[in-house]
N, C-alpha and C positions, 0 to 999 in steps of 0.2 A: 190726718183723716179721721173725721168724727163718725162713730158708729153707735147708733141707739139700739140697745138690745131688745128693748120693749117694742119698738116700732118697725125695725128693720124686717123686711120679708125674705130677702135673699132669693136665690134661685129655686123655683118650685121644684119639688121632688121628682115630678114626672119628667122634667127636663134634664135631670142629672144622669147623663148617659156617657158610656165609654165604648171605645173599640179597643182591640188588643194592640193595635199599633200606638194608640195614645197611652196605654198603660205602660208600655215598655219603651221609654224615650231615651235619648242619648244621655248617658250618665255624666256626673260632674267629673272634673279632672282631680285626681288625688293630690297633685302638687300645685296646679295653677289656680284652682279656685280657692277662695278664702276659707280657712278652717271653720269659720262660723257658718258657712253654708252647709257643710257637713254636719255641724252641731244641730242646726235647725232641722235637717232631713232626719237625723237619728231621733231627735225628740218628737218630731211629727209622727214618725213611724210608731213610737211608743204610745202616743196619744191615740192613734187610730186603732192599734192593737188592743188597748185597754177598753176602748169604746166598744169594739166588736165583742170582747170577752164579756163585758158588763151586759150587753144587750142579749147575748146568748143565755146568760144566767137569768135575766129578767124573763125571758120567754119560757123558761122551764118552770117558773112559779106564777105566772100570770097569763091565763088563756085569752082574755079580752084584748090584750095588747100585742098578741103574737103577729098579726098582719102588719101593723105599722113598724114594729120591731124589725121584722123580716125585710121590709122595704128599705128602711134607713140602714140597716146592717149591711145590705148588699152594697150600697154605695160606699159606706165606710170601709168595707173590705177593698173595693177597687181603689179608693183613695190611698189606702195603705200600700196596695201593690204599686201604684205609680210612684209613691214616695220611696219605698224601699228599694225599688229597681233603679233609682237615681245613683246609688253607690256603685262605683265602677268596680270591674272585676279584678283590677290590679291591686286592690286592697287585699293584703293577706289577712286571715282571720285575726292574727295578733294586731295588725294595724287597724282593723276595724274595732277591735277591743280598745285600743288606745283612744279612738274616736268615741266610744261609748263612755269611757271614763272622763274624757273632756267634757262631754255633755253633763255628766253627773256633777262635776266640779263647778263649771261655769254657770249652769242653770241654777244649781242649788244655792250658790253664793249670791247670785243676783236676786233670787227669791227671798233668801234669808234677810237681805237688806231692805226689801220693800214690804215684808211682812209686818202688819201693824200689832199683832198679838205677841208680846215678848216670849211667852212660853213656846209658841209654835216657831218663832224665830230661833230659839235655842235648839229645838228639835232639829231644824235644818242645819244649823252649824255643827251639831254633833255628828250627824251623818256625813257632812261635808268633809271632815277631817279623815274619815274612814275611806271615802272614795279617793281622797288625795293620796292616801298610802297605796291604794290599789294601783293607781297610776304608776307609782314608782316601782311596784312589783312587776307589773306587766311591761314596763320599760326595760327592766332587767331581763325579762323573758325574751322580749324582742331582740335585745342584744345577744343573748345566749343562743337563740334558735336561728335567727336570720342575720345576725350582725348588723342590724340597722339602728339608726338613731330615731327615737320616738319623736324628736322635734321636727322631723319631716312631716308628720301629721299635725302636730301641735302648732307649728309656725310661730313659736315663741310667745304664744298667748298664755300658756299655762306652764308652771313650774314642774320640774321632775325632782321631787324631794320626798323624803319619808314623812309620813303623817302620823296619826295614831297607829301604831304598829298593828298590822293585820292579825298577828299572833295574839294581841290583847283585846281584839274586838269580839271574840266569841263570848256570847252571853247566854244565860239561862233564858228561855223563852218568856218567862214572866217579866224579866228585866228589859224586854224589847217593847213592852206595851207602854203607851203614853196616854195622858189625859186628852180626851177629845174636845174639839170645839163645841160650843153650844149652838145648834142650828137656828135658835131664835134670836140670838145676840151677835153671833159672829159676822164680821164684815164679809161681803160676797167675795172679795179677793182673797181672803183667808180660806175659804172653801175651794176656790179654784186653784190656789197654790198647792193645796194638799193633793188635789187630783193630778195636777201637773207632775209633781215630784213622784207620787206614787206610780204613775204611768210609766215614767222613765225608768224607775228602778225595777219594775215588774218586767219590762222587756229586757232589761240587762240580765236579770236572773234567768230568764228563759233562754237568751242568747248563750250564756255561759253553760247552761245545762245541755244545750244542743251541740255547741261547738267543742266543749272540752274533751269528749271521747274520741274526736277525730285525730287527736295528736298521737304521735308515736313516742315523742320525748316524754319519759316518765315524770319528770318535774313539771312539765307543762300540764300533763293530765292531772296531777295532784293539785297544782296551783288553781286551776279552773274549778276543780271540786271545792277547794277551800273558799275561794271568793264567792262562788255561787252560794255557799252556805251563809256568808255574810249578806249577800244580796237578798236572800230569804229573809234574814233578820230586818233588813231595811224595809222590805215590803210589808212586813209585820208592823214595823214602827210607823211607817207613813199611812198604812191603812187604818191604824188605830186612832189616829187624831181626827178621823171623819166621824161625825155624830151618827151612831147607829139607829137613832130615832127618826132620821129623815125617811120620808116615804119613798117608795120606788120611783114614782113620777118626779118627786122633788129631786131625787139623785139624778135621774135622767136629764132633767132640765139643767141641772148644774153641769153635767158632762158635756152637753151640747153647747152651753154658754162657754165653758172652758175651752173647748176646741176652737170656737170662734175667736175667743180672746187670744189664744196662742197663734192662730193664723194671722190675726191682726198684728200681733207683735212681729211676726216674721216679715209680713209686708213692710212694716216700718223700718226694718233693719236690713233686708236682703240686698246684696250688692250685684248679684247675677240676675239680669233682666229676665232671662228665660225661666229661671226658677221662681223669681218673684211673680211672674204671670201665673204659675201654678198655685202659689200661696193666695193670690187674689181670687182665683177661681174657687179654691176650696173654702176660703172665707165666705164667699156667697153661698156655697153649698151648705156650710155649717149653719148659716143663718136661716137657710131654708129648712133644715132639720130642726132648728130651735123653734121656728114658727110653728111647725107641725106639733112638736111636743108642748108648746104653750097651749095650744088648742086642746090637746088631750088632758093636760093639767086642769084646764078650766072645766072641761066636760066631766071628768071623773072625780076630781077633788072639789070642784066648785070653789076654787081659789083664784086669786089674782096672781099671775106670775110676778108682778111688781113686789109681792112679798118676799120673793127669793132673789130676783135679779136686780142688779143696779141698772139705772136708766142708760147711762153711758159706759163705755169701756173704761176699765182701770188703765192707768199708765202702762204702756207696753213693757214687756220684759226687756231689759237692756242686753243685747247680745254683744258683749265686749269683755275684754280681759278683766278678771276680778283678782289679779294677782295680789294687790296690796291688801285687800280684805282677807284673802285666804292666809296670807303670811301673819297678819295680826291675829286672826282666829287661832292659827296654829301656835302662836306664841302664848296666847291667853288661855287656851282651853285644851291643850293636848293631854292633860292629866285628868280631864273630866271622864267620869264613868256614870253608870246608872244603878239605881236600887229601886226596883219597882218602876213607878212612873216619874221619880225624882232624878235630878242630875246632881251628882255628888263628886267630891274628890276621890281619886283612886284608892285612898286609904280607907274610904267609908263604903266601898263597893260591897254588895251583899255576898254571903257565903255561897249561895246557889250558883251564882255566875263564876265564882272563883273554882268551885268544884267542877263545873261543867267545862271550863277552859282547861283545867288541869287534865281532865281525862281526854278531851278531843285532841290536845297537843302532845299527849303522852308518848306517841310513837314518832314524833317528828313534826316539824312545821314547814310545809312546802314554801310559804311565803318568806320564811327566814332563809331557807336553802337557796331559793332562786336569787336572792339579792346579796348573798354572802360574797363579800369582796367587791360589790358593784358600786361605782360612783359614776353618775351620769356625766359625760362630757360631751360638749357640742361636736356635731359632725362625726360621730363614732366611726362609721365605716370609712370615711374619707381620711381621717387622721391616721387610722390604722394602715391604710394602703400606703400613705405617705411614709409612715415609719418603716414599713417593710421594703420600700423601694430603695 
């Protein structure tokens, strides 16, 4: 399916309407739907959440754009509602967490491989190994609290193994900043990749901050607090690769183009026909948003959107298991650390991060505690029942 970002008009904004019955549809099946359908749902929720957040911030600093921002933002909110309500209620909070980490691993690994800028690709690989370890820690928590096997959610697409240990991920804030791409020379896909991964990580941080206090298990409460802190580091990392000199309308144009690009990727890979129809609808909606912002860009900045946008969509994000790439990255880069914006061997890590990590871990590490003695085995709850019979 070919989509021209410069010429496509999409669904006009005034036709983008919802009823509450539409917004709350039949959810997916936790076990029967393909795991990548859930991956796409969670990622789409993060994209819409970040679009809404960005547009609220824009409205606070630009009076002229408040009306178009409000109009598009309301649709973005309803799109997020329809998407997020597709997750079924039989997902426990920890099972949903496993889904969030699968998104972080598989989407980041896919984007790292298609990223044309070597430095940005390194940024994604660095964060990937930390999300990979988070999966292992939460799988241990799922076993501890619910006696369940994380692979019921992962469906064998994603490994459950230690990555760069969460204990070692804590860094001084200055060592989480990265060099940003150059808005004048960076490829459009590089700009969209940054928005995709930042949006996914931002919603993960917010989810962990909201769900963590609801647990009674003390280790669970501490683990969510610890990994939420790392997710804040990741949002800092991915946010810092975006060029701060992009204008407000330039950024808004990229946000809308990126949402359209992601929905295009979802359409190309979705296996559930009912969910695919939602992605097709929202692709047309985002193209309608993009058309409106293109006109605002030309009106207020007197610039051609072709300066910012590619004519055609980049190749879609491949939603498929990235196990081989993750394993190779784990083998090659597990000892990588940062010093300022540079990636270095762990022996060259800066003193500030060493001191920061020493202090924050000084009264214990929840991520070490939860995984103590834990080794993932397939069919955890079934094998235990058989052994006890």
